[in-house]
KEKE-3310 file (N, C-alpha, C; in steps of 0.2 Angstrom, whole numbers, plus 5000, padded with zeros to 4 digits):
npx = (4942:4944:4934:4939:4951:4946:4939:4949:4956:4947:4946:4959:4960:4951:4956:4963:4953:4943:4951:4954:4941:4937:4947:4943:4930:4933:4941:4938:4941:4954:4961:4959:4961:4971:4980:4985:4991:5001:5010:5020:5028:5031:5039:5050:5054:5058:5069:5078:5081:5087:5098:5105:5107:5108:5099:5087:5070:5056:5044:5028:5011:5001:4988:4986:4995:4988:4976:4981:4985:4973:4967:4976:4975:4961:4958:4968:4964:4951:4954:4963:4955:4948:4958:4969:4985:4990:4982:4988:5001:4998:4994:5006:5015:5009:5011:5025:5028:5021:5023:5037:5036:5025:5027:5039:5049:5062:5067:5066:5072:5075:5070:5060:5043:5035:5042:5039:5025:5026:5036:5030:5018:5025:5032:5020:5015:5025:5024:5011:5016:5025:5016:5009:5019:5021:5008:5009:5021:5016:5005:5012:5019:5011:5006:4999:4983:4984:4976:4969:4976:4968:4969:4973:4961:4961:4961:4951:4949)
npy = (5034:5023:5024:5035:5030:5020:5027:5035:5024:5021:5032:5033:5021:5023:5030:5020:5010:5017:5020:5008:5003:5012:5009:4996:4997:5003:4993:4983:4974:4975:4979:4992:5011:5012:5002:5005:5017:5013:5005:5012:5018:5007:5000:5009:5008:4995:4996:5004:4997:4985:4992:4997:4988:4976:4965:4955:4958:4948:4947:4955:4955:4969:4969:4959:4965:4977:4971:4964:4975:4981:4971:4971:4984:4984:4972:4974:4987:4985:4975:4983:4992:4985:4984:4975:4969:4962:4967:4980:4976:4971:4983:4990:4983:4985:4999:4999:4993:5000:5014:5019:5016:5022:5036:5042:5053:5053:5051:5063:5079:5092:5104:5101:5101:5090:5085:5091:5088:5074:5072:5077:5068:5057:5059:5060:5047:5041:5046:5040:5027:5028:5030:5018:5010:5015:5012:4997:4996:5001:4993:4981:4983:4985:4976:4960:4956:4947:4933:4935:4927:4918:4919:4906:4899:4900:4886:4882:4874)
npz = (5113:5106:5096:5089:5084:5076:5067:5061:5055:5045:5037:5033:5026:5016:5005:4998:4996:4989:4977:4973:4970:4960:4950:4948:4942:4930:4924:4913:4898:4894:4905:4907:4909:4918:4915:4903:4906:4915:4907:4899:4910:4917:4908:4907:4921:4921:4912:4919:4930:4924:4917:4928:4938:4932:4932:4925:4923:4922:4908:4911:4912:4910:4913:4923:4932:4936:4941:4952:4959:4962:4970:4981:4986:4989:4997:5007:5012:5017:5027:5035:5040:5050:5059:5056:5056:5045:5034:5034:5030:5017:5011:5013:5004:4992:4991:4991:4979:4969:4971:4967:4953:4948:4951:4945:4947:4947:4934:4928:4924:4936:4932:4923:4919:4923:4934:4947:4950:4951:4960:4972:4973:4975:4987:4995:4995:5001:5014:5017:5017:5028:5038:5038:5043:5056:5061:5061:5069:5081:5084:5086:5097:5108:5122:5122:5130:5144:5151:5168:5181:5193:5210:5221:5232:5249:5260:5272:5288)
capx = (4948:4943:4930:4943:4956:4942:4937:4956:4958:4942:4948:4965:4959:4946:4960:4965:4947:4940:4955:4953:4934:4937:4950:4939:4925:4936:4945:4937:4944:4961:4964:4957:4966:4977:4985:4988:4995:5007:5014:5027:5031:5034:5045:5055:5057:5062:5075:5082:5083:5091:5104:5109:5108:5109:5094:5081:5063:5052:5038:5022:5005:4998:4981:4987:4997:4982:4972:4985:4985:4966:4966:4980:4972:4954:4958:4972:4960:4946:4957:4966:4949:4947:4964:4973:4992:4990:4980:4993:5006:4996:4995:5014:5017:5006:5015:5032:5029:5018:5026:5043:5035:5020:5029:5046:5052:5070:5068:5065:5077:5071:5067:5055:5036:5033:5046:5036:5019:5028:5039:5025:5015:5030:5032:5014:5015:5030:5020:5007:5020:5027:5010:5008:5024:5019:5003:5012:5025:5012:5001:5016:5022:5006:5006:4992:4980:4984:4970:4972:4976:4965:4973:4970:4958:4964:4957:4949:4947)
capy = (5033:5017:5026:5039:5025:5016:5033:5036:5019:5021:5038:5031:5016:5025:5032:5014:5007:5021:5020:5001:5003:5016:5005:4990:4999:5005:4988:4981:4968:4976:4982:4999:5016:5011:4997:5009:5022:5010:5002:5016:5019:5000:4999:5013:5005:4989:4998:5007:4991:4981:4995:4999:4982:4970:4960:4955:4957:4945:4951:4955:4957:4975:4968:4956:4970:4981:4966:4963:4982:4982:4966:4973:4990:4982:4968:4977:4992:4982:4972:4988:4996:4981:4984:4970:4970:4959:4972:4985:4973:4971:4990:4992:4979:4989:5006:4998:4991:5005:5021:5020:5015:5027:5043:5042:5059:5053:5051:5070:5085:5096:5110:5099:5102:5084:5083:5093:5084:5067:5072:5078:5062:5052:5060:5059:5040:5039:5048:5034:5021:5029:5029:5011:5007:5017:5007:4991:4996:5002:4987:4975:4985:4984:4969:4957:4955:4940:4932:4935:4920:4918:4917:4900:4900:4897:4881:4883:4867)
capz = (5110:5101:5090:5085:5081:5070:5062:5058:5050:5040:5033:5030:5021:5011:5000:4995:4994:4983:4972:4970:4967:4953:4945:4946:4938:4923:4922:4906:4895:4893:4911:4908:4908:4922:4912:4898:4909:4918:4903:4898:4916:4919:4904:4910:4927:4919:4908:4924:4934:4920:4916:4934:4942:4927:4933:4920:4925:4917:4905:4916:4908:4913:4915:4929:4937:4938:4945:4958:4963:4965:4975:4987:4989:4991:5003:5012:5015:5022:5033:5039:5044:5056:5064:5055:5053:5038:5030:5033:5026:5010:5009:5012:4998:4986:4991:4989:4972:4965:4971:4962:4946:4945:4952:4943:4947:4946:4927:4925:4927:4941:4928:4919:4922:4926:4940:4953:4952:4952:4967:4977:4974:4978:4995:4999:4995:5006:5020:5018:5019:5035:5043:5039:5047:5062:5063:5062:5075:5087:5084:5088:5103:5113:5124:5122:5136:5147:5156:5175:5185:5200:5216:5224:5238:5255:5262:5280:5291)
cpx = (4947:4939:4935:4949:4952:4941:4944:4957:4953:4944:4954:4964:4955:4950:4962:4959:4944:4944:4954:4946:4934:4941:4947:4933:4927:4940:4944:4940:4952:4965:4963:4962:4972:4982:4989:4993:5002:5012:5021:5031:5035:5040:5051:5058:5061:5069:5080:5085:5088:5098:5108:5111:5110:5104:5088:5075:5059:5046:5032:5017:5002:4992:4981:4990:4992:4977:4975:4984:4978:4965:4970:4977:4965:4954:4962:4968:4955:4949:4960:4960:4948:4953:4969:4980:4993:4988:4985:4999:5005:4997:5002:5017:5015:5010:5022:5033:5026:5021:5032:5041:5030:5023:5036:5049:5059:5071:5068:5071:5072:5068:5061:5048:5033:5036:5042:5030:5021:5032:5035:5021:5019:5031:5026:5013:5020:5028:5015:5011:5023:5022:5008:5013:5023:5014:5005:5016:5021:5008:5005:5019:5017:5005:4999:4990:4981:4979:4973:4971:4973:4969:4970:4967:4961:4959:4957:4947:4943)
cpy = (5028:5019:5031:5035:5022:5021:5034:5031:5019:5026:5036:5026:5018:5027:5026:5011:5010:5020:5013:5000:5006:5012:4999:4991:5001:4999:4985:4975:4969:4979:4989:5004:5015:5007:5001:5015:5019:5007:5006:5017:5012:4999:5003:5011:4999:4991:5000:5001:4987:4985:4996:4993:4976:4964:4961:4954:4954:4949:4950:4958:4963:4973:4964:4960:4974:4977:4965:4969:4983:4977:4968:4979:4988:4978:4971:4983:4990:4979:4977:4992:4992:4980:4978:4972:4967:4964:4978:4982:4973:4978:4993:4989:4983:4996:5004:4996:4997:5012:5023:5020:5020:5034:5043:5048:5059:5052:5058:5074:5089:5102:5108:5100:5096:5082:5085:5089:5077:5067:5073:5072:5057:5053:5059:5051:5038:5041:5042:5028:5022:5028:5022:5008:5009:5013:5000:4991:4997:4996:4981:4977:4985:4977:4966:4956:4948:4939:4932:4929:4922:4916:4911:4902:4897:4892:4882:4876:4868)
cpz = (5105:5095:5086:5081:5075:5065:5058:5053:5044:5035:5029:5024:5015:5005:4995:4992:4988:4977:4969:4967:4960:4948:4943:4941:4931:4920:4915:4904:4895:4899:4912:4907:4912:4919:4906:4900:4912:4913:4901:4904:4918:4915:4905:4916:4925:4916:4914:4928:4930:4919:4922:4938:4938:4928:4928:4923:4920:4914:4910:4912:4913:4916:4922:4934:4940:4943:4952:4963:4966:4971:4982:4990:4992:4998:5009:5016:5020:5028:5038:5043:5051:5061:5062:5053:5047:5033:5029:5029:5019:5007:5008:5006:4992:4986:4989:4982:4967:4965:4967:4955:4944:4946:4951:4942:4945:4939:4924:4928:4931:4938:4924:4923:4925:4933:4946:4955:4954:4959:4972:4978:4977:4985:4998:5000:5001:5013:5022:5020:5026:5040:5044:5043:5054:5065:5065:5068:5081:5089:5088:5095:5109:5115:5124:5129:5138:5152:5163:5178:5192:5205:5219:5231:5243:5258:5270:5282:5297)
residu = (UNK:UNK:UNK:UNK:UNK:UNK:UNK:UNK:UNK:UNK:UNK:UNK:UNK:UNK:UNK:UNK:UNK:UNK:UNK:UNK:UNK:UNK:UNK:UNK:UNK:UNK:UNK:UNK:UNK:UNK:UNK:UNK:UNK:UNK:UNK:UNK:UNK:UNK:UNK:UNK:UNK:UNK:UNK:UNK:UNK:UNK:UNK:UNK:UNK:UNK:UNK:UNK:UNK:UNK:UNK:UNK:UNK:UNK:UNK:UNK:UNK:UNK:UNK:UNK:UNK:UNK:UNK:UNK:UNK:UNK:UNK:UNK:UNK:UNK:UNK:UNK:UNK:UNK:UNK:UNK:UNK:UNK:UNK:UNK:UNK:UNK:UNK:UNK:UNK:UNK:UNK:UNK:UNK:UNK:UNK:UNK:UNK:UNK:UNK:UNK:UNK:UNK:UNK:UNK:UNK:UNK:UNK:UNK:UNK:UNK:UNK:UNK:UNK:UNK:UNK:UNK:UNK:UNK:UNK:UNK:UNK:UNK:UNK:UNK:UNK:UNK:UNK:UNK:UNK:UNK:UNK:UNK:UNK:UNK:UNK:UNK:UNK:UNK:UNK:UNK:UNK:UNK:UNK:UNK:UNK:UNK:UNK:UNK:UNK:UNK:UNK:UNK:UNK:UNK:UNK:UNK:UNK)
# end
């Protein structure tokens, strides 16, 4: 059972680690293609937040945003493989920030061609988010092993 759990964590984390590795290799001086792809989506997200909530989000350099995503996915994935709840929290943080920005199906009408792929990717990322929550919940519900107290030896006279 322990091997199956480890293998499941490796396969799950491989999605994040391979993505981080690919983004790291393409990073370059300007943040790579990820930074170029995120910029219009992030601007749309900032506009939506500002128009609906009235909260002004400060200007963020896309190069730093991509570097942060790489760090969260890479470090979180590696820690997750070894069963760390902190690694799962890092991956949760990444999913919480990246999913609504990258897969903004809510900005499209349901008849648009972009709606369906964005909606499918959004729901897939929500499934990953749910799996991380299950991992954290199960990890915290298992009682830690307490060392057994030895019964005092009876003294014979």
